[in-house]
PDBQT receptor file of N, H, CA, C and O in Angstrom, charges set to zero:
ATOM      1  N   MET A   1     -27.705 130.574  44.831  1.00  0.00    +0.000 N 
ATOM      2  CA  MET A   1     -26.966 129.494  44.168  1.00  0.00    +0.000 C 
ATOM      3  C   MET A   1     -25.790 130.115  43.417  1.00  0.00    +0.000 C 
ATOM      4  O   MET A   1     -25.955 131.101  42.699  1.00  0.00    +0.000 OA
ATOM      5  N   ALA A   2     -24.636 129.547  43.581  1.00  0.00    +0.000 N 
ATOM      6  H   ALA A   2     -24.502 128.746  44.164  1.00  0.00    +0.000 HD
ATOM      7  CA  ALA A   2     -23.418 130.082  42.976  1.00  0.00    +0.000 C 
ATOM      8  C   ALA A   2     -23.287 129.729  41.499  1.00  0.00    +0.000 C 
ATOM      9  O   ALA A   2     -22.543 130.392  40.776  1.00  0.00    +0.000 OA
ATOM     10  N   HIS A   3     -23.989 128.706  41.040  1.00  0.00    +0.000 N 
ATOM     11  H   HIS A   3     -24.593 128.168  41.628  1.00  0.00    +0.000 HD
ATOM     12  CA  HIS A   3     -23.862 128.316  39.637  1.00  0.00    +0.000 C 
ATOM     13  C   HIS A   3     -25.242 128.057  39.033  1.00  0.00    +0.000 C 
ATOM     14  O   HIS A   3     -26.185 127.668  39.721  1.00  0.00    +0.000 OA
ATOM     15  N   LYS A   4     -25.324 128.290  37.708  1.00  0.00    +0.000 N 
ATOM     16  H   LYS A   4     -24.558 128.606  37.149  1.00  0.00    +0.000 HD
ATOM     17  CA  LYS A   4     -26.606 128.081  37.031  1.00  0.00    +0.000 C 
ATOM     18  C   LYS A   4     -26.419 128.026  35.526  1.00  0.00    +0.000 C 
ATOM     19  O   LYS A   4     -25.430 128.519  34.985  1.00  0.00    +0.000 OA
ATOM     20  N   PHE A   5     -27.387 127.415  34.864  1.00  0.00    +0.000 N 
ATOM     21  H   PHE A   5     -28.191 127.014  35.304  1.00  0.00    +0.000 HD
ATOM     22  CA  PHE A   5     -27.498 127.443  33.415  1.00  0.00    +0.000 C 
ATOM     23  C   PHE A   5     -28.482 128.546  33.061  1.00  0.00    +0.000 C 
ATOM     24  O   PHE A   5     -29.480 128.732  33.756  1.00  0.00    +0.000 OA
ATOM     25  N   GLU A   6     -28.213 129.277  31.991  1.00  0.00    +0.000 N 
ATOM     26  H   GLU A   6     -27.402 129.126  31.426  1.00  0.00    +0.000 HD
ATOM     27  CA  GLU A   6     -29.126 130.296  31.487  1.00  0.00    +0.000 C 
ATOM     28  C   GLU A   6     -29.403 130.019  30.013  1.00  0.00    +0.000 C 
ATOM     29  O   GLU A   6     -28.492 129.703  29.247  1.00  0.00    +0.000 OA
ATOM     30  N   ILE A   7     -30.659 130.139  29.631  1.00  0.00    +0.000 N 
ATOM     31  H   ILE A   7     -31.399 130.395  30.253  1.00  0.00    +0.000 HD
ATOM     32  CA  ILE A   7     -31.044 130.061  28.222  1.00  0.00    +0.000 C 
ATOM     33  C   ILE A   7     -31.352 131.491  27.783  1.00  0.00    +0.000 C 
ATOM     34  O   ILE A   7     -32.088 132.211  28.459  1.00  0.00    +0.000 OA
ATOM     35  N   TYR A   8     -30.785 131.895  26.648  1.00  0.00    +0.000 N 
ATOM     36  H   TYR A   8     -30.188 131.310  26.099  1.00  0.00    +0.000 HD
ATOM     37  CA  TYR A   8     -31.018 133.242  26.153  1.00  0.00    +0.000 C 
ATOM     38  C   TYR A   8     -31.035 133.235  24.633  1.00  0.00    +0.000 C 
ATOM     39  O   TYR A   8     -30.555 132.291  24.006  1.00  0.00    +0.000 OA
ATOM     40  N   LYS A   9     -31.584 134.285  24.044  1.00  0.00    +0.000 N 
ATOM     41  H   LYS A   9     -31.974 135.052  24.554  1.00  0.00    +0.000 HD
ATOM     42  CA  LYS A   9     -31.594 134.442  22.585  1.00  0.00    +0.000 C 
ATOM     43  C   LYS A   9     -30.448 135.352  22.187  1.00  0.00    +0.000 C 
ATOM     44  O   LYS A   9     -30.227 136.397  22.798  1.00  0.00    +0.000 OA
ATOM     45  N   ASP A  10     -29.723 134.945  21.157  1.00  0.00    +0.000 N 
ATOM     46  H   ASP A  10     -29.903 134.096  20.660  1.00  0.00    +0.000 HD
ATOM     47  CA  ASP A  10     -28.595 135.743  20.682  1.00  0.00    +0.000 C 
ATOM     48  C   ASP A  10     -29.041 136.696  19.565  1.00  0.00    +0.000 C 
ATOM     49  O   ASP A  10     -30.231 136.783  19.260  1.00  0.00    +0.000 OA
ATOM     50  N   GLY A  11     -28.104 137.393  18.970  1.00  0.00    +0.000 N 
ATOM     51  H   GLY A  11     -27.138 137.322  19.217  1.00  0.00    +0.000 HD
ATOM     52  CA  GLY A  11     -28.398 138.355  17.922  1.00  0.00    +0.000 C 
ATOM     53  C   GLY A  11     -28.971 137.741  16.654  1.00  0.00    +0.000 C 
ATOM     54  O   GLY A  11     -29.593 138.439  15.854  1.00  0.00    +0.000 OA
ATOM     55  N   ARG A  12     -28.769 136.457  16.466  1.00  0.00    +0.000 N 
ATOM     56  H   ARG A  12     -28.263 135.890  17.116  1.00  0.00    +0.000 HD
ATOM     57  CA  ARG A  12     -29.307 135.749  15.291  1.00  0.00    +0.000 C 
ATOM     58  C   ARG A  12     -30.672 135.137  15.572  1.00  0.00    +0.000 C 
ATOM     59  O   ARG A  12     -31.214 134.401  14.748  1.00  0.00    +0.000 OA
ATOM     60  N   ASP A  13     -31.227 135.451  16.750  1.00  0.00    +0.000 N 
ATOM     61  H   ASP A  13     -30.787 136.049  17.420  1.00  0.00    +0.000 HD
ATOM     62  CA  ASP A  13     -32.520 134.914  17.178  1.00  0.00    +0.000 C 
ATOM     63  C   ASP A  13     -32.467 133.409  17.436  1.00  0.00    +0.000 C 
ATOM     64  O   ASP A  13     -33.474 132.715  17.299  1.00  0.00    +0.000 OA
ATOM     65  N   GLU A  14     -31.289 132.911  17.809  1.00  0.00    +0.000 N 
ATOM     66  H   GLU A  14     -30.471 133.475  17.920  1.00  0.00    +0.000 HD
ATOM     67  CA  GLU A  14     -31.125 131.501  18.177  1.00  0.00    +0.000 C 
ATOM     68  C   GLU A  14     -31.039 131.399  19.697  1.00  0.00    +0.000 C 
ATOM     69  O   GLU A  14     -30.629 132.340  20.376  1.00  0.00    +0.000 OA
ATOM     70  N   PHE A  15     -31.432 130.245  20.212  1.00  0.00    +0.000 N 
ATOM     71  H   PHE A  15     -31.765 129.481  19.660  1.00  0.00    +0.000 HD
ATOM     72  CA  PHE A  15     -31.340 129.993  21.643  1.00  0.00    +0.000 C 
ATOM     73  C   PHE A  15     -29.961 129.442  21.968  1.00  0.00    +0.000 C 
ATOM     74  O   PHE A  15     -29.461 128.553  21.278  1.00  0.00    +0.000 OA
ATOM     75  N   ARG A  16     -29.357 129.964  23.004  1.00  0.00    +0.000 N 
ATOM     76  H   ARG A  16     -29.762 130.686  23.564  1.00  0.00    +0.000 HD
ATOM     77  CA  ARG A  16     -28.057 129.500  23.473  1.00  0.00    +0.000 C 
ATOM     78  C   ARG A  16     -28.137 129.233  24.963  1.00  0.00    +0.000 C 
ATOM     79  O   ARG A  16     -29.015 129.744  25.659  1.00  0.00    +0.000 OA
ATOM     80  N   VAL A  17     -27.205 128.423  25.436  1.00  0.00    +0.000 N 
ATOM     81  H   VAL A  17     -26.493 128.008  24.871  1.00  0.00    +0.000 HD
ATOM     82  CA  VAL A  17     -27.100 128.117  26.858  1.00  0.00    +0.000 C 
ATOM     83  C   VAL A  17     -25.741 128.602  27.331  1.00  0.00    +0.000 C 
ATOM     84  O   VAL A  17     -24.722 128.368  26.681  1.00  0.00    +0.000 OA
ATOM     85  N   ARG A  18     -25.740 129.270  28.455  1.00  0.00    +0.000 N 
ATOM     86  H   ARG A  18     -26.568 129.460  28.982  1.00  0.00    +0.000 HD
ATOM     87  CA  ARG A  18     -24.454 129.604  29.077  1.00  0.00    +0.000 C 
ATOM     88  C   ARG A  18     -24.491 129.089  30.510  1.00  0.00    +0.000 C 
ATOM     89  O   ARG A  18     -25.540 129.048  31.153  1.00  0.00    +0.000 OA
ATOM     90  N   PHE A  19     -23.320 128.699  30.987  1.00  0.00    +0.000 N 
ATOM     91  H   PHE A  19     -22.468 128.732  30.465  1.00  0.00    +0.000 HD
ATOM     92  CA  PHE A  19     -23.171 128.238  32.361  1.00  0.00    +0.000 C 
ATOM     93  C   PHE A  19     -22.418 129.307  33.116  1.00  0.00    +0.000 C 
ATOM     94  O   PHE A  19     -21.332 129.722  32.713  1.00  0.00    +0.000 OA
ATOM     95  N   LYS A  20     -23.004 129.752  34.217  1.00  0.00    +0.000 N 
ATOM     96  H   LYS A  20     -23.887 129.415  34.544  1.00  0.00    +0.000 HD
ATOM     97  CA  LYS A  20     -22.385 130.809  35.009  1.00  0.00    +0.000 C 
ATOM     98  C   LYS A  20     -22.039 130.281  36.403  1.00  0.00    +0.000 C 
ATOM     99  O   LYS A  20     -22.787 129.502  36.994  1.00  0.00    +0.000 OA
ATOM    100  N   TYR A  21     -20.902 130.720  36.907  1.00  0.00    +0.000 N 
ATOM    101  H   TYR A  21     -20.294 131.354  36.427  1.00  0.00    +0.000 HD
ATOM    102  CA  TYR A  21     -20.483 130.422  38.272  1.00  0.00    +0.000 C 
ATOM    103  C   TYR A  21     -20.086 131.737  38.911  1.00  0.00    +0.000 C 
ATOM    104  O   TYR A  21     -19.198 132.431  38.418  1.00  0.00    +0.000 OA
ATOM    105  N   ASN A  22     -20.745 132.081  40.012  1.00  0.00    +0.000 N 
ATOM    106  H   ASN A  22     -21.467 131.517  40.413  1.00  0.00    +0.000 HD
ATOM    107  CA  ASN A  22     -20.521 133.372  40.669  1.00  0.00    +0.000 C 
ATOM    108  C   ASN A  22     -20.594 134.523  39.671  1.00  0.00    +0.000 C 
ATOM    109  O   ASN A  22     -19.728 135.398  39.668  1.00  0.00    +0.000 OA
ATOM    110  N   SER A  23     -21.614 134.524  38.832  1.00  0.00    +0.000 N 
ATOM    111  H   SER A  23     -22.317 133.813  38.835  1.00  0.00    +0.000 HD
ATOM    112  CA  SER A  23     -21.888 135.560  37.829  1.00  0.00    +0.000 C 
ATOM    113  C   SER A  23     -20.890 135.608  36.676  1.00  0.00    +0.000 C 
ATOM    114  O   SER A  23     -21.016 136.464  35.801  1.00  0.00    +0.000 OA
ATOM    115  N   GLU A  24     -19.908 134.717  36.651  1.00  0.00    +0.000 N 
ATOM    116  H   GLU A  24     -19.806 134.021  37.362  1.00  0.00    +0.000 HD
ATOM    117  CA  GLU A  24     -18.939 134.675  35.548  1.00  0.00    +0.000 C 
ATOM    118  C   GLU A  24     -19.346 133.582  34.563  1.00  0.00    +0.000 C 
ATOM    119  O   GLU A  24     -19.627 132.451  34.960  1.00  0.00    +0.000 OA
ATOM    120  N   VAL A  25     -19.376 133.927  33.274  1.00  0.00    +0.000 N 
ATOM    121  H   VAL A  25     -19.148 134.845  32.952  1.00  0.00    +0.000 HD
ATOM    122  CA  VAL A  25     -19.709 132.932  32.249  1.00  0.00    +0.000 C 
ATOM    123  C   VAL A  25     -18.528 131.987  32.087  1.00  0.00    +0.000 C 
ATOM    124  O   VAL A  25     -17.420 132.402  31.746  1.00  0.00    +0.000 OA
ATOM    125  N   MET A  26     -18.786 130.706  32.338  1.00  0.00    +0.000 N 
ATOM    126  H   MET A  26     -19.686 130.368  32.615  1.00  0.00    +0.000 HD
ATOM    127  CA  MET A  26     -17.744 129.687  32.224  1.00  0.00    +0.000 C 
ATOM    128  C   MET A  26     -17.706 129.112  30.804  1.00  0.00    +0.000 C 
ATOM    129  O   MET A  26     -16.631 128.846  30.265  1.00  0.00    +0.000 OA
ATOM    130  N   PHE A  27     -18.894 128.921  30.199  1.00  0.00    +0.000 N 
ATOM    131  H   PHE A  27     -19.767 129.137  30.637  1.00  0.00    +0.000 HD
ATOM    132  CA  PHE A  27     -18.961 128.481  28.810  1.00  0.00    +0.000 C 
ATOM    133  C   PHE A  27     -20.329 128.800  28.233  1.00  0.00    +0.000 C 
ATOM    134  O   PHE A  27     -21.292 129.055  28.956  1.00  0.00    +0.000 OA
ATOM    135  N   SER A  28     -20.384 128.778  26.904  1.00  0.00    +0.000 N 
ATOM    136  H   SER A  28     -19.602 128.571  26.316  1.00  0.00    +0.000 HD
ATOM    137  CA  SER A  28     -21.614 129.016  26.166  1.00  0.00    +0.000 C 
ATOM    138  C   SER A  28     -21.697 127.998  25.038  1.00  0.00    +0.000 C 
ATOM    139  O   SER A  28     -20.674 127.567  24.507  1.00  0.00    +0.000 OA
ATOM    140  N   THR A  29     -22.909 127.618  24.677  1.00  0.00    +0.000 N 
ATOM    141  H   THR A  29     -23.741 127.968  25.108  1.00  0.00    +0.000 HD
ATOM    142  CA  THR A  29     -23.104 126.609  23.631  1.00  0.00    +0.000 C 
ATOM    143  C   THR A  29     -23.289 127.254  22.269  1.00  0.00    +0.000 C 
ATOM    144  O   THR A  29     -23.337 128.477  22.134  1.00  0.00    +0.000 OA
ATOM    145  N   GLU A  30     -23.390 126.405  21.275  1.00  0.00    +0.000 N 
ATOM    146  H   GLU A  30     -23.350 125.411  21.385  1.00  0.00    +0.000 HD
ATOM    147  CA  GLU A  30     -23.775 126.825  19.937  1.00  0.00    +0.000 C 
ATOM    148  C   GLU A  30     -25.223 127.304  19.974  1.00  0.00    +0.000 C 
ATOM    149  O   GLU A  30     -25.905 127.136  20.984  1.00  0.00    +0.000 OA
ATOM    150  N   GLY A  31     -25.690 127.891  18.893  1.00  0.00    +0.000 N 
ATOM    151  H   GLY A  31     -25.136 128.027  18.072  1.00  0.00    +0.000 HD
ATOM    152  CA  GLY A  31     -27.072 128.334  18.807  1.00  0.00    +0.000 C 
ATOM    153  C   GLY A  31     -28.002 127.193  18.412  1.00  0.00    +0.000 C 
ATOM    154  O   GLY A  31     -27.636 126.313  17.633  1.00  0.00    +0.000 OA
ATOM    155  N   TYR A  32     -29.205 127.226  18.960  1.00  0.00    +0.000 N 
ATOM    156  H   TYR A  32     -29.502 127.941  19.592  1.00  0.00    +0.000 HD
ATOM    157  CA  TYR A  32     -30.224 126.226  18.655  1.00  0.00    +0.000 C 
ATOM    158  C   TYR A  32     -31.465 126.926  18.127  1.00  0.00    +0.000 C 
ATOM    159  O   TYR A  32     -31.779 128.038  18.553  1.00  0.00    +0.000 OA
ATOM    160  N   ALA A  33     -32.172 126.289  17.207  1.00  0.00    +0.000 N 
ATOM    161  H   ALA A  33     -31.917 125.386  16.862  1.00  0.00    +0.000 HD
ATOM    162  CA  ALA A  33     -33.370 126.874  16.607  1.00  0.00    +0.000 C 
ATOM    163  C   ALA A  33     -34.542 126.920  17.585  1.00  0.00    +0.000 C 
ATOM    164  O   ALA A  33     -35.411 127.783  17.462  1.00  0.00    +0.000 OA
ATOM    165  N   SER A  34     -34.579 126.004  18.555  1.00  0.00    +0.000 N 
ATOM    166  H   SER A  34     -33.873 125.302  18.654  1.00  0.00    +0.000 HD
ATOM    167  CA  SER A  34     -35.699 125.965  19.494  1.00  0.00    +0.000 C 
ATOM    168  C   SER A  34     -35.209 125.956  20.937  1.00  0.00    +0.000 C 
ATOM    169  O   SER A  34     -34.100 125.513  21.234  1.00  0.00    +0.000 OA
ATOM    170  N   LYS A  35     -36.060 126.454  21.821  1.00  0.00    +0.000 N 
ATOM    171  H   LYS A  35     -36.961 126.814  21.579  1.00  0.00    +0.000 HD
ATOM    172  CA  LYS A  35     -35.749 126.440  23.243  1.00  0.00    +0.000 C 
ATOM    173  C   LYS A  35     -35.672 124.993  23.749  1.00  0.00    +0.000 C 
ATOM    174  O   LYS A  35     -34.876 124.687  24.637  1.00  0.00    +0.000 OA
ATOM    175  N   ALA A  36     -36.491 124.116  23.190  1.00  0.00    +0.000 N 
ATOM    176  H   ALA A  36     -37.138 124.365  22.469  1.00  0.00    +0.000 HD
ATOM    177  CA  ALA A  36     -36.472 122.710  23.592  1.00  0.00    +0.000 C 
ATOM    178  C   ALA A  36     -35.098 122.090  23.327  1.00  0.00    +0.000 C 
ATOM    179  O   ALA A  36     -34.611 121.300  24.136  1.00  0.00    +0.000 OA
ATOM    180  N   SER A  37     -34.482 122.436  22.220  1.00  0.00    +0.000 N 
ATOM    181  H   SER A  37     -34.878 123.078  21.563  1.00  0.00    +0.000 HD
ATOM    182  CA  SER A  37     -33.146 121.920  21.905  1.00  0.00    +0.000 C 
ATOM    183  C   SER A  37     -32.106 122.453  22.888  1.00  0.00    +0.000 C 
ATOM    184  O   SER A  37     -31.184 121.732  23.271  1.00  0.00    +0.000 OA
ATOM    185  N   ALA A  38     -32.251 123.701  23.292  1.00  0.00    +0.000 N 
ATOM    186  H   ALA A  38     -33.000 124.286  22.981  1.00  0.00    +0.000 HD
ATOM    187  CA  ALA A  38     -31.341 124.267  24.288  1.00  0.00    +0.000 C 
ATOM    188  C   ALA A  38     -31.500 123.547  25.621  1.00  0.00    +0.000 C 
ATOM    189  O   ALA A  38     -30.510 123.262  26.295  1.00  0.00    +0.000 OA
ATOM    190  N   LYS A  39     -32.745 123.249  26.007  1.00  0.00    +0.000 N 
ATOM    191  H   LYS A  39     -33.549 123.481  25.460  1.00  0.00    +0.000 HD
ATOM    192  CA  LYS A  39     -32.990 122.499  27.243  1.00  0.00    +0.000 C 
ATOM    193  C   LYS A  39     -32.415 121.089  27.144  1.00  0.00    +0.000 C 
ATOM    194  O   LYS A  39     -31.877 120.568  28.121  1.00  0.00    +0.000 OA
ATOM    195  N   ASP A  40     -32.524 120.471  25.972  1.00  0.00    +0.000 N 
ATOM    196  H   ASP A  40     -32.961 120.894  25.178  1.00  0.00    +0.000 HD
ATOM    197  CA  ASP A  40     -31.925 119.148  25.764  1.00  0.00    +0.000 C 
ATOM    198  C   ASP A  40     -30.408 119.200  25.928  1.00  0.00    +0.000 C 
ATOM    199  O   ASP A  40     -29.806 118.266  26.458  1.00  0.00    +0.000 OA
ATOM    200  N   ALA A  41     -29.792 120.287  25.475  1.00  0.00    +0.000 N 
ATOM    201  H   ALA A  41     -30.281 121.046  25.045  1.00  0.00    +0.000 HD
ATOM    202  CA  ALA A  41     -28.342 120.451  25.616  1.00  0.00    +0.000 C 
ATOM    203  C   ALA A  41     -27.950 120.495  27.095  1.00  0.00    +0.000 C 
ATOM    204  O   ALA A  41     -26.956 119.892  27.499  1.00  0.00    +0.000 OA
ATOM    205  N   ILE A  42     -28.738 121.212  27.893  1.00  0.00    +0.000 N 
ATOM    206  H   ILE A  42     -29.546 121.702  27.564  1.00  0.00    +0.000 HD
ATOM    207  CA  ILE A  42     -28.467 121.279  29.331  1.00  0.00    +0.000 C 
ATOM    208  C   ILE A  42     -28.532 119.887  29.944  1.00  0.00    +0.000 C 
ATOM    209  O   ILE A  42     -27.650 119.497  30.709  1.00  0.00    +0.000 OA
ATOM    210  N   GLU A  43     -29.567 119.150  29.610  1.00  0.00    +0.000 N 
ATOM    211  H   GLU A  43     -30.284 119.467  28.989  1.00  0.00    +0.000 HD
ATOM    212  CA  GLU A  43     -29.704 117.796  30.171  1.00  0.00    +0.000 C 
ATOM    213  C   GLU A  43     -28.558 116.893  29.736  1.00  0.00    +0.000 C 
ATOM    214  O   GLU A  43     -28.083 116.074  30.522  1.00  0.00    +0.000 OA
ATOM    215  N   SER A  44     -28.111 117.034  28.502  1.00  0.00    +0.000 N 
ATOM    216  H   SER A  44     -28.497 117.700  27.863  1.00  0.00    +0.000 HD
ATOM    217  CA  SER A  44     -26.982 116.247  28.007  1.00  0.00    +0.000 C 
ATOM    218  C   SER A  44     -25.706 116.580  28.767  1.00  0.00    +0.000 C 
ATOM    219  O   SER A  44     -24.940 115.686  29.126  1.00  0.00    +0.000 OA
ATOM    220  N   ILE A  45     -25.477 117.868  29.013  1.00  0.00    +0.000 N 
ATOM    221  H   ILE A  45     -26.099 118.595  28.722  1.00  0.00    +0.000 HD
ATOM    222  CA  ILE A  45     -24.283 118.284  29.764  1.00  0.00    +0.000 C 
ATOM    223  C   ILE A  45     -24.337 117.723  31.178  1.00  0.00    +0.000 C 
ATOM    224  O   ILE A  45     -23.336 117.211  31.681  1.00  0.00    +0.000 OA
ATOM    225  N   LYS A  46     -25.489 117.814  31.818  1.00  0.00    +0.000 N 
ATOM    226  H   LYS A  46     -26.302 118.230  31.410  1.00  0.00    +0.000 HD
ATOM    227  CA  LYS A  46     -25.640 117.298  33.184  1.00  0.00    +0.000 C 
ATOM    228  C   LYS A  46     -25.405 115.787  33.232  1.00  0.00    +0.000 C 
ATOM    229  O   LYS A  46     -24.769 115.274  34.152  1.00  0.00    +0.000 OA
ATOM    230  N   LYS A  47     -25.926 115.094  32.235  1.00  0.00    +0.000 N 
ATOM    231  H   LYS A  47     -26.443 115.511  31.487  1.00  0.00    +0.000 HD
ATOM    232  CA  LYS A  47     -25.831 113.633  32.210  1.00  0.00    +0.000 C 
ATOM    233  C   LYS A  47     -24.432 113.152  31.836  1.00  0.00    +0.000 C 
ATOM    234  O   LYS A  47     -23.901 112.248  32.479  1.00  0.00    +0.000 OA
ATOM    235  N   ASN A  48     -23.834 113.738  30.815  1.00  0.00    +0.000 N 
ATOM    236  H   ASN A  48     -24.265 114.473  30.292  1.00  0.00    +0.000 HD
ATOM    237  CA  ASN A  48     -22.576 113.236  30.268  1.00  0.00    +0.000 C 
ATOM    238  C   ASN A  48     -21.332 113.971  30.751  1.00  0.00    +0.000 C 
ATOM    239  O   ASN A  48     -20.227 113.442  30.636  1.00  0.00    +0.000 OA
ATOM    240  N   GLY A  49     -21.486 115.168  31.285  1.00  0.00    +0.000 N 
ATOM    241  H   GLY A  49     -22.385 115.598  31.378  1.00  0.00    +0.000 HD
ATOM    242  CA  GLY A  49     -20.356 115.996  31.668  1.00  0.00    +0.000 C 
ATOM    243  C   GLY A  49     -19.485 115.497  32.810  1.00  0.00    +0.000 C 
ATOM    244  O   GLY A  49     -18.264 115.635  32.738  1.00  0.00    +0.000 OA
ATOM    245  N   PRO A  50     -20.060 114.924  33.861  1.00  0.00    +0.000 N 
ATOM    246  CA  PRO A  50     -19.229 114.554  35.012  1.00  0.00    +0.000 C 
ATOM    247  C   PRO A  50     -18.082 113.592  34.696  1.00  0.00    +0.000 C 
ATOM    248  O   PRO A  50     -17.051 113.622  35.367  1.00  0.00    +0.000 OA
ATOM    249  N   ASP A  51     -18.247 112.764  33.708  1.00  0.00    +0.000 N 
ATOM    250  H   ASP A  51     -19.084 112.740  33.162  1.00  0.00    +0.000 HD
ATOM    251  CA  ASP A  51     -17.210 111.780  33.378  1.00  0.00    +0.000 C 
ATOM    252  C   ASP A  51     -16.376 112.171  32.164  1.00  0.00    +0.000 C 
ATOM    253  O   ASP A  51     -15.577 111.369  31.680  1.00  0.00    +0.000 OA
ATOM    254  N   ALA A  52     -16.550 113.390  31.670  1.00  0.00    +0.000 N 
ATOM    255  H   ALA A  52     -17.198 114.041  32.064  1.00  0.00    +0.000 HD
ATOM    256  CA  ALA A  52     -15.818 113.820  30.477  1.00  0.00    +0.000 C 
ATOM    257  C   ALA A  52     -14.326 113.949  30.782  1.00  0.00    +0.000 C 
ATOM    258  O   ALA A  52     -13.946 114.526  31.801  1.00  0.00    +0.000 OA
ATOM    259  N   PRO A  53     -13.482 113.413  29.899  1.00  0.00    +0.000 N 
ATOM    260  CA  PRO A  53     -12.042 113.536  30.119  1.00  0.00    +0.000 C 
ATOM    261  C   PRO A  53     -11.553 114.954  29.811  1.00  0.00    +0.000 C 
ATOM    262  O   PRO A  53     -12.233 115.714  29.121  1.00  0.00    +0.000 OA
ATOM    263  N   THR A  54     -10.391 115.299  30.318  1.00  0.00    +0.000 N 
ATOM    264  H   THR A  54      -9.839 114.682  30.878  1.00  0.00    +0.000 HD
ATOM    265  CA  THR A  54      -9.768 116.581  30.016  1.00  0.00    +0.000 C 
ATOM    266  C   THR A  54      -8.705 116.346  28.959  1.00  0.00    +0.000 C 
ATOM    267  O   THR A  54      -7.849 115.474  29.110  1.00  0.00    +0.000 OA
ATOM    268  N   GLU A  55      -8.763 117.125  27.890  1.00  0.00    +0.000 N 
ATOM    269  H   GLU A  55      -9.458 117.833  27.767  1.00  0.00    +0.000 HD
ATOM    270  CA  GLU A  55      -7.794 117.014  26.809  1.00  0.00    +0.000 C 
ATOM    271  C   GLU A  55      -6.960 118.285  26.783  1.00  0.00    +0.000 C 
ATOM    272  O   GLU A  55      -7.498 119.379  26.612  1.00  0.00    +0.000 OA
ATOM    273  N   ASP A  56      -5.656 118.147  26.951  1.00  0.00    +0.000 N 
ATOM    274  H   ASP A  56      -5.219 117.258  27.090  1.00  0.00    +0.000 HD
ATOM    275  CA  ASP A  56      -4.750 119.284  26.962  1.00  0.00    +0.000 C 
ATOM    276  C   ASP A  56      -4.040 119.346  25.608  1.00  0.00    +0.000 C 
ATOM    277  O   ASP A  56      -3.197 118.502  25.305  1.00  0.00    +0.000 OA
ATOM    278  N   ASN A  57      -4.381 120.345  24.801  1.00  0.00    +0.000 N 
ATOM    279  H   ASN A  57      -5.066 121.031  25.047  1.00  0.00    +0.000 HD
ATOM    280  CA  ASN A  57      -3.825 120.485  23.466  1.00  0.00    +0.000 C 
ATOM    281  C   ASN A  57      -2.737 121.550  23.394  1.00  0.00    +0.000 C 
ATOM    282  O   ASN A  57      -2.452 122.080  22.321  1.00  0.00    +0.000 OA
ATOM    283  N   SER A  58      -2.135 121.860  24.531  1.00  0.00    +0.000 N 
ATOM    284  H   SER A  58      -2.367 121.429  25.403  1.00  0.00    +0.000 HD
ATOM    285  CA  SER A  58      -1.122 122.914  24.528  1.00  0.00    +0.000 C 
ATOM    286  C   SER A  58       0.237 122.396  24.092  1.00  0.00    +0.000 C 
ATOM    287  O   SER A  58       1.200 123.160  24.037  1.00  0.00    +0.000 OA
TER     288      SER A  58
């Protein structure tokens, strides 16, 4: 699979989610206190992300 979500623990012992495409990190989330919250973040991105608008602040 060329793309995937990964849950990992950071240096502060918080759970984070990163999205990788072809082994390149495309984005990473804020830290969460529980793995369940990180999993909820993934589901939220999957559910709400496809229709998200693009905002160009340049």
